[in-house]
PDB file with SEQRES, HELIX, SHEET and CRYST1 records, atoms N, CA, C and O in Angstrom:
SEQRES   1 A   73  MET LYS CYS HIS VAL CYS GLY SER ASN MET TYR PRO LEU          
SEQRES   2 A   73  THR THR ASP LEU PRO PHE LYS VAL SER GLU THR THR ILE          
SEQRES   3 A   73  VAL ILE VAL LYS CYS LEU PRO LEU LEU GLN CYS ASN ASN          
SEQRES   4 A   73  CYS SER GLU TYR LEU LEU GLU ASP THR VAL LEU LYS GLN          
SEQRES   5 A   73  VAL GLU ILE ILE LEU GLU ASN VAL ASP THR SER ALA GLU          
SEQRES   6 A   73  LEU GLU VAL ILE ASN TYR ALA ALA                              
HELIX    1 AA1 ASP A   47  GLU A   58  1                                  12    
SHEET    1 AA1 3 MET A  10  LYS A  20  0                                        
SHEET    2 AA1 3 ILE A  26  CYS A  37 -1                                        
SHEET    3 AA1 3 TYR A  43  LEU A  44 -1                                        
SHEET    1 AA2 2 ILE A  26  CYS A  37  0                                        
SHEET    2 AA2 2 LEU A  66  ASN A  70  1                                        
CRYST1    1.000    1.000    1.000  90.00  90.00  90.00 P 1           1          
ATOM      1  N   MET A   1     140.994  41.592  -6.980  1.00  0.00           N  
ATOM      2  CA  MET A   1     141.342  40.262  -7.169  1.00  0.00           C  
ATOM      3  C   MET A   1     142.422  40.081  -8.158  1.00  0.00           C  
ATOM      4  O   MET A   1     142.512  40.860  -9.106  1.00  0.00           O  
ATOM      5  N   LYS A   2     143.261  39.084  -7.993  1.00  0.00           N  
ATOM      6  CA  LYS A   2     144.380  38.878  -8.829  1.00  0.00           C  
ATOM      7  C   LYS A   2     144.034  37.688  -9.820  1.00  0.00           C  
ATOM      8  O   LYS A   2     143.353  36.731  -9.452  1.00  0.00           O  
ATOM      9  N   CYS A   3     144.534  37.807 -11.065  1.00  0.00           N  
ATOM     10  CA  CYS A   3     144.329  36.808 -12.078  1.00  0.00           C  
ATOM     11  C   CYS A   3     145.055  35.497 -11.731  1.00  0.00           C  
ATOM     12  O   CYS A   3     146.228  35.528 -11.358  1.00  0.00           O  
ATOM     13  N   HIS A   4     144.382  34.359 -11.849  1.00  0.00           N  
ATOM     14  CA  HIS A   4     145.006  33.168 -11.463  1.00  0.00           C  
ATOM     15  C   HIS A   4     145.980  32.634 -12.622  1.00  0.00           C  
ATOM     16  O   HIS A   4     146.728  31.676 -12.428  1.00  0.00           O  
ATOM     17  N   VAL A   5     145.920  33.261 -13.734  1.00  0.00           N  
ATOM     18  CA  VAL A   5     146.855  32.939 -14.855  1.00  0.00           C  
ATOM     19  C   VAL A   5     148.179  33.695 -14.809  1.00  0.00           C  
ATOM     20  O   VAL A   5     149.265  33.115 -14.820  1.00  0.00           O  
ATOM     21  N   CYS A   6     148.024  35.093 -14.753  1.00  0.00           N  
ATOM     22  CA  CYS A   6     149.255  35.876 -14.786  1.00  0.00           C  
ATOM     23  C   CYS A   6     149.538  36.762 -13.596  1.00  0.00           C  
ATOM     24  O   CYS A   6     150.599  37.379 -13.499  1.00  0.00           O  
ATOM     25  N   GLY A   7     148.557  36.821 -12.672  1.00  0.00           N  
ATOM     26  CA  GLY A   7     148.769  37.553 -11.414  1.00  0.00           C  
ATOM     27  C   GLY A   7     148.405  39.070 -11.492  1.00  0.00           C  
ATOM     28  O   GLY A   7     148.533  39.794 -10.505  1.00  0.00           O  
ATOM     29  N   SER A   8     147.965  39.512 -12.644  1.00  0.00           N  
ATOM     30  CA  SER A   8     147.550  40.953 -12.781  1.00  0.00           C  
ATOM     31  C   SER A   8     146.195  41.148 -12.092  1.00  0.00           C  
ATOM     32  O   SER A   8     145.537  40.194 -11.677  1.00  0.00           O  
ATOM     33  N   ASN A   9     145.813  42.406 -11.988  1.00  0.00           N  
ATOM     34  CA  ASN A   9     144.524  42.816 -11.438  1.00  0.00           C  
ATOM     35  C   ASN A   9     143.392  42.496 -12.403  1.00  0.00           C  
ATOM     36  O   ASN A   9     143.521  42.606 -13.623  1.00  0.00           O  
ATOM     37  N   MET A  10     142.237  42.080 -11.777  1.00  0.00           N  
ATOM     38  CA  MET A  10     141.091  41.788 -12.532  1.00  0.00           C  
ATOM     39  C   MET A  10     140.080  42.926 -12.238  1.00  0.00           C  
ATOM     40  O   MET A  10     139.965  43.408 -11.112  1.00  0.00           O  
ATOM     41  N   TYR A  11     139.337  43.340 -13.332  1.00  0.00           N  
ATOM     42  CA  TYR A  11     138.360  44.380 -13.060  1.00  0.00           C  
ATOM     43  C   TYR A  11     136.964  43.900 -13.485  1.00  0.00           C  
ATOM     44  O   TYR A  11     136.881  42.973 -14.291  1.00  0.00           O  
ATOM     45  N   PRO A  12     135.840  44.496 -12.971  1.00  0.00           N  
ATOM     46  CA  PRO A  12     134.522  44.078 -13.234  1.00  0.00           C  
ATOM     47  C   PRO A  12     134.149  44.555 -14.658  1.00  0.00           C  
ATOM     48  O   PRO A  12     134.549  45.621 -15.125  1.00  0.00           O  
ATOM     49  N   LEU A  13     133.321  43.648 -15.332  1.00  0.00           N  
ATOM     50  CA  LEU A  13     132.989  43.963 -16.679  1.00  0.00           C  
ATOM     51  C   LEU A  13     131.605  43.277 -16.925  1.00  0.00           C  
ATOM     52  O   LEU A  13     131.312  42.256 -16.303  1.00  0.00           O  
ATOM     53  N   THR A  14     130.824  43.798 -17.763  1.00  0.00           N  
ATOM     54  CA  THR A  14     129.619  43.153 -18.194  1.00  0.00           C  
ATOM     55  C   THR A  14     129.650  42.792 -19.690  1.00  0.00           C  
ATOM     56  O   THR A  14     129.918  43.639 -20.541  1.00  0.00           O  
ATOM     57  N   THR A  15     129.370  41.515 -19.985  1.00  0.00           N  
ATOM     58  CA  THR A  15     129.553  41.081 -21.362  1.00  0.00           C  
ATOM     59  C   THR A  15     128.455  39.975 -21.670  1.00  0.00           C  
ATOM     60  O   THR A  15     127.661  39.604 -20.806  1.00  0.00           O  
ATOM     61  N   ASP A  16     128.466  39.513 -22.871  1.00  0.00           N  
ATOM     62  CA  ASP A  16     127.582  38.439 -23.384  1.00  0.00           C  
ATOM     63  C   ASP A  16     128.418  37.208 -23.604  1.00  0.00           C  
ATOM     64  O   ASP A  16     129.440  37.285 -24.287  1.00  0.00           O  
ATOM     65  N   LEU A  17     128.025  36.061 -23.049  1.00  0.00           N  
ATOM     66  CA  LEU A  17     128.723  34.811 -23.205  1.00  0.00           C  
ATOM     67  C   LEU A  17     127.838  33.703 -23.787  1.00  0.00           C  
ATOM     68  O   LEU A  17     126.664  33.609 -23.427  1.00  0.00           O  
ATOM     69  N   PRO A  18     128.368  32.876 -24.667  1.00  0.00           N  
ATOM     70  CA  PRO A  18     127.571  31.716 -25.196  1.00  0.00           C  
ATOM     71  C   PRO A  18     127.924  30.446 -24.271  1.00  0.00           C  
ATOM     72  O   PRO A  18     129.015  30.275 -23.728  1.00  0.00           O  
ATOM     73  N   PHE A  19     126.883  29.636 -24.190  1.00  0.00           N  
ATOM     74  CA  PHE A  19     127.022  28.318 -23.517  1.00  0.00           C  
ATOM     75  C   PHE A  19     126.308  27.250 -24.272  1.00  0.00           C  
ATOM     76  O   PHE A  19     125.138  27.382 -24.632  1.00  0.00           O  
ATOM     77  N   LYS A  20     127.050  26.157 -24.513  1.00  0.00           N  
ATOM     78  CA  LYS A  20     126.504  25.079 -25.336  1.00  0.00           C  
ATOM     79  C   LYS A  20     125.866  24.089 -24.246  1.00  0.00           C  
ATOM     80  O   LYS A  20     126.563  23.535 -23.396  1.00  0.00           O  
ATOM     81  N   VAL A  21     124.566  23.929 -24.342  1.00  0.00           N  
ATOM     82  CA  VAL A  21     123.837  23.187 -23.255  1.00  0.00           C  
ATOM     83  C   VAL A  21     123.377  21.815 -23.732  1.00  0.00           C  
ATOM     84  O   VAL A  21     122.954  20.992 -22.920  1.00  0.00           O  
ATOM     85  N   SER A  22     123.456  21.548 -25.077  1.00  0.00           N  
ATOM     86  CA  SER A  22     123.273  20.189 -25.685  1.00  0.00           C  
ATOM     87  C   SER A  22     123.969  20.226 -27.035  1.00  0.00           C  
ATOM     88  O   SER A  22     124.550  21.216 -27.480  1.00  0.00           O  
ATOM     89  N   GLU A  23     123.854  19.040 -27.650  1.00  0.00           N  
ATOM     90  CA  GLU A  23     124.465  18.949 -29.043  1.00  0.00           C  
ATOM     91  C   GLU A  23     123.904  19.934 -30.012  1.00  0.00           C  
ATOM     92  O   GLU A  23     124.603  20.313 -30.952  1.00  0.00           O  
ATOM     93  N   THR A  24     122.664  20.381 -29.842  1.00  0.00           N  
ATOM     94  CA  THR A  24     121.999  21.262 -30.770  1.00  0.00           C  
ATOM     95  C   THR A  24     121.558  22.597 -30.216  1.00  0.00           C  
ATOM     96  O   THR A  24     121.011  23.425 -30.945  1.00  0.00           O  
ATOM     97  N   THR A  25     121.790  22.814 -28.932  1.00  0.00           N  
ATOM     98  CA  THR A  25     121.296  24.083 -28.349  1.00  0.00           C  
ATOM     99  C   THR A  25     122.459  24.947 -27.756  1.00  0.00           C  
ATOM    100  O   THR A  25     123.235  24.461 -26.933  1.00  0.00           O  
ATOM    101  N   ILE A  26     122.555  26.188 -28.175  1.00  0.00           N  
ATOM    102  CA  ILE A  26     123.387  27.176 -27.661  1.00  0.00           C  
ATOM    103  C   ILE A  26     122.659  28.315 -27.039  1.00  0.00           C  
ATOM    104  O   ILE A  26     121.746  28.854 -27.665  1.00  0.00           O  
ATOM    105  N   VAL A  27     123.017  28.744 -25.780  1.00  0.00           N  
ATOM    106  CA  VAL A  27     122.365  29.787 -25.115  1.00  0.00           C  
ATOM    107  C   VAL A  27     123.326  30.986 -24.923  1.00  0.00           C  
ATOM    108  O   VAL A  27     124.434  30.834 -24.408  1.00  0.00           O  
ATOM    109  N   ILE A  28     122.885  32.130 -25.337  1.00  0.00           N  
ATOM    110  CA  ILE A  28     123.701  33.309 -25.103  1.00  0.00           C  
ATOM    111  C   ILE A  28     123.184  34.061 -23.950  1.00  0.00           C  
ATOM    112  O   ILE A  28     122.028  34.475 -24.028  1.00  0.00           O  
ATOM    113  N   VAL A  29     123.884  34.301 -22.878  1.00  0.00           N  
ATOM    114  CA  VAL A  29     123.545  35.008 -21.718  1.00  0.00           C  
ATOM    115  C   VAL A  29     123.996  36.448 -21.855  1.00  0.00           C  
ATOM    116  O   VAL A  29     125.203  36.690 -21.860  1.00  0.00           O  
ATOM    117  N   LYS A  30     123.157  37.361 -21.961  1.00  0.00           N  
ATOM    118  CA  LYS A  30     123.553  38.705 -22.170  1.00  0.00           C  
ATOM    119  C   LYS A  30     123.657  39.530 -20.823  1.00  0.00           C  
ATOM    120  O   LYS A  30     122.975  39.256 -19.836  1.00  0.00           O  
ATOM    121  N   CYS A  31     124.570  40.562 -20.874  1.00  0.00           N  
ATOM    122  CA  CYS A  31     124.769  41.394 -19.636  1.00  0.00           C  
ATOM    123  C   CYS A  31     125.204  40.647 -18.367  1.00  0.00           C  
ATOM    124  O   CYS A  31     124.772  40.919 -17.247  1.00  0.00           O  
ATOM    125  N   LEU A  32     126.130  39.645 -18.650  1.00  0.00           N  
ATOM    126  CA  LEU A  32     126.617  38.901 -17.549  1.00  0.00           C  
ATOM    127  C   LEU A  32     127.815  39.539 -16.923  1.00  0.00           C  
ATOM    128  O   LEU A  32     128.796  39.855 -17.597  1.00  0.00           O  
ATOM    129  N   PRO A  33     127.729  39.740 -15.556  1.00  0.00           N  
ATOM    130  CA  PRO A  33     128.815  40.388 -14.792  1.00  0.00           C  
ATOM    131  C   PRO A  33     129.995  39.352 -14.642  1.00  0.00           C  
ATOM    132  O   PRO A  33     129.770  38.187 -14.315  1.00  0.00           O  
ATOM    133  N   LEU A  34     131.151  39.786 -14.874  1.00  0.00           N  
ATOM    134  CA  LEU A  34     132.344  38.945 -14.625  1.00  0.00           C  
ATOM    135  C   LEU A  34     133.556  39.782 -14.255  1.00  0.00           C  
ATOM    136  O   LEU A  34     133.508  41.012 -14.260  1.00  0.00           O  
ATOM    137  N   LEU A  35     134.631  39.100 -13.937  1.00  0.00           N  
ATOM    138  CA  LEU A  35     135.901  39.783 -13.672  1.00  0.00           C  
ATOM    139  C   LEU A  35     136.785  39.446 -14.783  1.00  0.00           C  
ATOM    140  O   LEU A  35     136.852  38.275 -15.158  1.00  0.00           O  
ATOM    141  N   GLN A  36     137.532  40.448 -15.395  1.00  0.00           N  
ATOM    142  CA  GLN A  36     138.416  40.177 -16.495  1.00  0.00           C  
ATOM    143  C   GLN A  36     139.766  40.747 -16.194  1.00  0.00           C  
ATOM    144  O   GLN A  36     139.861  41.839 -15.635  1.00  0.00           O  
ATOM    145  N   CYS A  37     140.851  40.023 -16.557  1.00  0.00           N  
ATOM    146  CA  CYS A  37     142.230  40.447 -16.320  1.00  0.00           C  
ATOM    147  C   CYS A  37     142.550  41.564 -17.299  1.00  0.00           C  
ATOM    148  O   CYS A  37     142.229  41.480 -18.484  1.00  0.00           O  
ATOM    149  N   ASN A  38     143.172  42.589 -16.799  1.00  0.00           N  
ATOM    150  CA  ASN A  38     143.572  43.712 -17.693  1.00  0.00           C  
ATOM    151  C   ASN A  38     144.909  43.392 -18.408  1.00  0.00           C  
ATOM    152  O   ASN A  38     145.389  44.222 -19.181  1.00  0.00           O  
ATOM    153  N   ASN A  39     145.473  42.298 -18.187  1.00  0.00           N  
ATOM    154  CA  ASN A  39     146.700  41.901 -18.922  1.00  0.00           C  
ATOM    155  C   ASN A  39     146.532  40.815 -19.881  1.00  0.00           C  
ATOM    156  O   ASN A  39     146.890  40.987 -21.047  1.00  0.00           O  
ATOM    157  N   CYS A  40     146.004  39.678 -19.486  1.00  0.00           N  
ATOM    158  CA  CYS A  40     145.836  38.473 -20.439  1.00  0.00           C  
ATOM    159  C   CYS A  40     144.473  38.208 -20.883  1.00  0.00           C  
ATOM    160  O   CYS A  40     144.247  37.284 -21.665  1.00  0.00           O  
ATOM    161  N   SER A  41     143.500  39.006 -20.406  1.00  0.00           N  
ATOM    162  CA  SER A  41     142.046  38.855 -20.805  1.00  0.00           C  
ATOM    163  C   SER A  41     141.399  37.556 -20.246  1.00  0.00           C  
ATOM    164  O   SER A  41     140.307  37.203 -20.691  1.00  0.00           O  
ATOM    165  N   GLU A  42     141.992  36.881 -19.353  1.00  0.00           N  
ATOM    166  CA  GLU A  42     141.317  35.777 -18.789  1.00  0.00           C  
ATOM    167  C   GLU A  42     140.104  36.258 -17.963  1.00  0.00           C  
ATOM    168  O   GLU A  42     140.222  37.302 -17.322  1.00  0.00           O  
ATOM    169  N   TYR A  43     138.989  35.591 -17.938  1.00  0.00           N  
ATOM    170  CA  TYR A  43     137.824  35.987 -17.178  1.00  0.00           C  
ATOM    171  C   TYR A  43     137.406  35.014 -16.138  1.00  0.00           C  
ATOM    172  O   TYR A  43     137.772  33.839 -16.142  1.00  0.00           O  
ATOM    173  N   LEU A  44     136.642  35.532 -15.266  1.00  0.00           N  
ATOM    174  CA  LEU A  44     136.219  34.691 -14.116  1.00  0.00           C  
ATOM    175  C   LEU A  44     134.749  35.092 -13.715  1.00  0.00           C  
ATOM    176  O   LEU A  44     134.430  36.268 -13.541  1.00  0.00           O  
ATOM    177  N   LEU A  45     133.891  34.054 -13.582  1.00  0.00           N  
ATOM    178  CA  LEU A  45     132.559  34.283 -13.114  1.00  0.00           C  
ATOM    179  C   LEU A  45     132.569  34.063 -11.549  1.00  0.00           C  
ATOM    180  O   LEU A  45     133.054  33.041 -11.065  1.00  0.00           O  
ATOM    181  N   GLU A  46     132.044  35.008 -10.822  1.00  0.00           N  
ATOM    182  CA  GLU A  46     131.990  34.836  -9.368  1.00  0.00           C  
ATOM    183  C   GLU A  46     130.970  33.706  -9.025  1.00  0.00           C  
ATOM    184  O   GLU A  46     130.085  33.381  -9.816  1.00  0.00           O  
ATOM    185  N   ASP A  47     131.132  33.154  -7.863  1.00  0.00           N  
ATOM    186  CA  ASP A  47     130.302  31.984  -7.406  1.00  0.00           C  
ATOM    187  C   ASP A  47     128.797  32.237  -7.546  1.00  0.00           C  
ATOM    188  O   ASP A  47     128.065  31.396  -8.068  1.00  0.00           O  
ATOM    189  N   THR A  48     128.330  33.440  -7.061  1.00  0.00           N  
ATOM    190  CA  THR A  48     126.986  33.748  -7.001  1.00  0.00           C  
ATOM    191  C   THR A  48     126.360  33.839  -8.522  1.00  0.00           C  
ATOM    192  O   THR A  48     125.249  33.422  -8.850  1.00  0.00           O  
ATOM    193  N   VAL A  49     127.277  34.446  -9.331  1.00  0.00           N  
ATOM    194  CA  VAL A  49     126.792  34.604 -10.774  1.00  0.00           C  
ATOM    195  C   VAL A  49     126.688  33.208 -11.415  1.00  0.00           C  
ATOM    196  O   VAL A  49     125.727  32.907 -12.123  1.00  0.00           O  
ATOM    197  N   LEU A  50     127.723  32.347 -11.144  1.00  0.00           N  
ATOM    198  CA  LEU A  50     127.743  31.146 -11.727  1.00  0.00           C  
ATOM    199  C   LEU A  50     126.521  30.247 -11.296  1.00  0.00           C  
ATOM    200  O   LEU A  50     125.953  29.516 -12.107  1.00  0.00           O  
ATOM    201  N   LYS A  51     126.170  30.338 -10.046  1.00  0.00           N  
ATOM    202  CA  LYS A  51     124.931  29.681  -9.601  1.00  0.00           C  
ATOM    203  C   LYS A  51     123.708  30.101 -10.316  1.00  0.00           C  
ATOM    204  O   LYS A  51     122.861  29.286 -10.681  1.00  0.00           O  
ATOM    205  N   GLN A  52     123.614  31.412 -10.522  1.00  0.00           N  
ATOM    206  CA  GLN A  52     122.470  31.881 -11.332  1.00  0.00           C  
ATOM    207  C   GLN A  52     122.493  31.427 -12.785  1.00  0.00           C  
ATOM    208  O   GLN A  52     121.463  31.078 -13.362  1.00  0.00           O  
ATOM    209  N   VAL A  53     123.681  31.438 -13.358  1.00  0.00           N  
ATOM    210  CA  VAL A  53     123.798  30.939 -14.716  1.00  0.00           C  
ATOM    211  C   VAL A  53     123.409  29.424 -14.799  1.00  0.00           C  
ATOM    212  O   VAL A  53     122.752  29.011 -15.755  1.00  0.00           O  
ATOM    213  N   GLU A  54     123.795  28.656 -13.856  1.00  0.00           N  
ATOM    214  CA  GLU A  54     123.416  27.196 -13.799  1.00  0.00           C  
ATOM    215  C   GLU A  54     121.894  27.062 -13.758  1.00  0.00           C  
ATOM    216  O   GLU A  54     121.321  26.241 -14.475  1.00  0.00           O  
ATOM    217  N   ILE A  55     121.208  27.910 -12.875  1.00  0.00           N  
ATOM    218  CA  ILE A  55     119.769  27.804 -12.857  1.00  0.00           C  
ATOM    219  C   ILE A  55     119.221  28.206 -14.168  1.00  0.00           C  
ATOM    220  O   ILE A  55     118.311  27.538 -14.658  1.00  0.00           O  
ATOM    221  N   ILE A  56     119.695  29.242 -14.779  1.00  0.00           N  
ATOM    222  CA  ILE A  56     119.108  29.718 -16.099  1.00  0.00           C  
ATOM    223  C   ILE A  56     119.306  28.588 -17.117  1.00  0.00           C  
ATOM    224  O   ILE A  56     118.382  28.335 -17.891  1.00  0.00           O  
ATOM    225  N   LEU A  57     120.458  27.887 -17.167  1.00  0.00           N  
ATOM    226  CA  LEU A  57     120.750  26.877 -18.185  1.00  0.00           C  
ATOM    227  C   LEU A  57     119.973  25.578 -17.948  1.00  0.00           C  
ATOM    228  O   LEU A  57     119.707  24.805 -18.869  1.00  0.00           O  
ATOM    229  N   GLU A  58     119.609  25.365 -16.624  1.00  0.00           N  
ATOM    230  CA  GLU A  58     118.795  24.136 -16.326  1.00  0.00           C  
ATOM    231  C   GLU A  58     117.401  24.309 -16.835  1.00  0.00           C  
ATOM    232  O   GLU A  58     116.715  23.307 -17.035  1.00  0.00           O  
ATOM    233  N   ASN A  59     116.922  25.532 -17.064  1.00  0.00           N  
ATOM    234  CA  ASN A  59     115.604  25.855 -17.455  1.00  0.00           C  
ATOM    235  C   ASN A  59     115.389  26.149 -18.932  1.00  0.00           C  
ATOM    236  O   ASN A  59     114.309  26.573 -19.343  1.00  0.00           O  
ATOM    237  N   VAL A  60     116.404  25.923 -19.703  1.00  0.00           N  
ATOM    238  CA  VAL A  60     116.466  26.228 -21.142  1.00  0.00           C  
ATOM    239  C   VAL A  60     115.658  25.190 -21.912  1.00  0.00           C  
ATOM    240  O   VAL A  60     115.731  24.003 -21.594  1.00  0.00           O  
ATOM    241  N   ASP A  61     114.878  25.613 -22.931  1.00  0.00           N  
ATOM    242  CA  ASP A  61     114.213  24.705 -23.822  1.00  0.00           C  
ATOM    243  C   ASP A  61     115.184  24.204 -24.846  1.00  0.00           C  
ATOM    244  O   ASP A  61     115.570  24.933 -25.760  1.00  0.00           O  
ATOM    245  N   THR A  62     115.598  22.917 -24.693  1.00  0.00           N  
ATOM    246  CA  THR A  62     116.596  22.344 -25.585  1.00  0.00           C  
ATOM    247  C   THR A  62     116.122  21.979 -26.951  1.00  0.00           C  
ATOM    248  O   THR A  62     116.898  21.519 -27.788  1.00  0.00           O  
ATOM    249  N   SER A  63     114.789  22.191 -27.197  1.00  0.00           N  
ATOM    250  CA  SER A  63     114.312  22.036 -28.537  1.00  0.00           C  
ATOM    251  C   SER A  63     114.643  23.213 -29.500  1.00  0.00           C  
ATOM    252  O   SER A  63     114.495  23.124 -30.719  1.00  0.00           O  
ATOM    253  N   ALA A  64     115.075  24.251 -28.902  1.00  0.00           N  
ATOM    254  CA  ALA A  64     115.552  25.483 -29.751  1.00  0.00           C  
ATOM    255  C   ALA A  64     117.002  25.328 -29.952  1.00  0.00           C  
ATOM    256  O   ALA A  64     117.744  24.851 -29.093  1.00  0.00           O  
ATOM    257  N   GLU A  65     117.388  25.744 -31.110  1.00  0.00           N  
ATOM    258  CA  GLU A  65     118.801  25.807 -31.468  1.00  0.00           C  
ATOM    259  C   GLU A  65     119.611  26.889 -30.831  1.00  0.00           C  
ATOM    260  O   GLU A  65     120.773  26.730 -30.457  1.00  0.00           O  
ATOM    261  N   LEU A  66     118.916  28.017 -30.729  1.00  0.00           N  
ATOM    262  CA  LEU A  66     119.569  29.289 -30.117  1.00  0.00           C  
ATOM    263  C   LEU A  66     118.547  29.988 -29.200  1.00  0.00           C  
ATOM    264  O   LEU A  66     117.394  30.256 -29.537  1.00  0.00           O  
ATOM    265  N   GLU A  67     119.084  30.245 -28.040  1.00  0.00           N  
ATOM    266  CA  GLU A  67     118.287  31.104 -27.180  1.00  0.00           C  
ATOM    267  C   GLU A  67     119.109  32.200 -26.565  1.00  0.00           C  
ATOM    268  O   GLU A  67     120.263  32.014 -26.178  1.00  0.00           O  
ATOM    269  N   VAL A  68     118.432  33.436 -26.481  1.00  0.00           N  
ATOM    270  CA  VAL A  68     119.260  34.517 -25.919  1.00  0.00           C  
ATOM    271  C   VAL A  68     118.479  34.985 -24.662  1.00  0.00           C  
ATOM    272  O   VAL A  68     117.294  35.316 -24.700  1.00  0.00           O  
ATOM    273  N   ILE A  69     119.192  34.982 -23.630  1.00  0.00           N  
ATOM    274  CA  ILE A  69     118.581  35.331 -22.271  1.00  0.00           C  
ATOM    275  C   ILE A  69     119.319  36.484 -21.620  1.00  0.00           C  
ATOM    276  O   ILE A  69     120.549  36.500 -21.564  1.00  0.00           O  
ATOM    277  N   ASN A  70     118.556  37.446 -21.128  1.00  0.00           N  
ATOM    278  CA  ASN A  70     119.270  38.512 -20.357  1.00  0.00           C  
ATOM    279  C   ASN A  70     119.492  38.080 -18.870  1.00  0.00           C  
ATOM    280  O   ASN A  70     118.574  37.618 -18.193  1.00  0.00           O  
ATOM    281  N   TYR A  71     120.728  38.252 -18.413  1.00  0.00           N  
ATOM    282  CA  TYR A  71     121.031  37.942 -16.994  1.00  0.00           C  
ATOM    283  C   TYR A  71     120.389  38.949 -16.152  1.00  0.00           C  
ATOM    284  O   TYR A  71     120.450  40.142 -16.451  1.00  0.00           O  
ATOM    285  N   ALA A  72     119.778  38.527 -15.111  1.00  0.00           N  
ATOM    286  CA  ALA A  72     119.204  39.392 -14.077  1.00  0.00           C  
ATOM    287  C   ALA A  72     119.557  38.987 -12.740  1.00  0.00           C  
ATOM    288  O   ALA A  72     119.100  37.937 -12.290  1.00  0.00           O  
ATOM    289  N   ALA A  73     120.375  39.764 -12.021  1.00  0.00           N  
ATOM    290  CA  ALA A  73     120.862  39.483 -10.659  1.00  0.00           C  
ATOM    291  C   ALA A  73     119.817  39.194  -9.633  1.00  0.00           C  
ATOM    292  O   ALA A  73     120.143  38.950  -8.471  1.00  0.00           O  
TER     293      ALA A  73                                                      
END                                                                             
């Protein structure tokens, strides 16, 4: 796949990403698969991964300030 920013090749990578789900709650999703550009470092979540992340974030306890969740495909 080509990067939509610079046109270079993207490669698969697993990393941890933070998501702010409310004014007081941040969720870190660990071991998240994504594609990253080897030139400009832009990253992309594939549709299937993004749908799973949306489900994970919908079920977060927003009374917690910080939650760390492992991504499971």
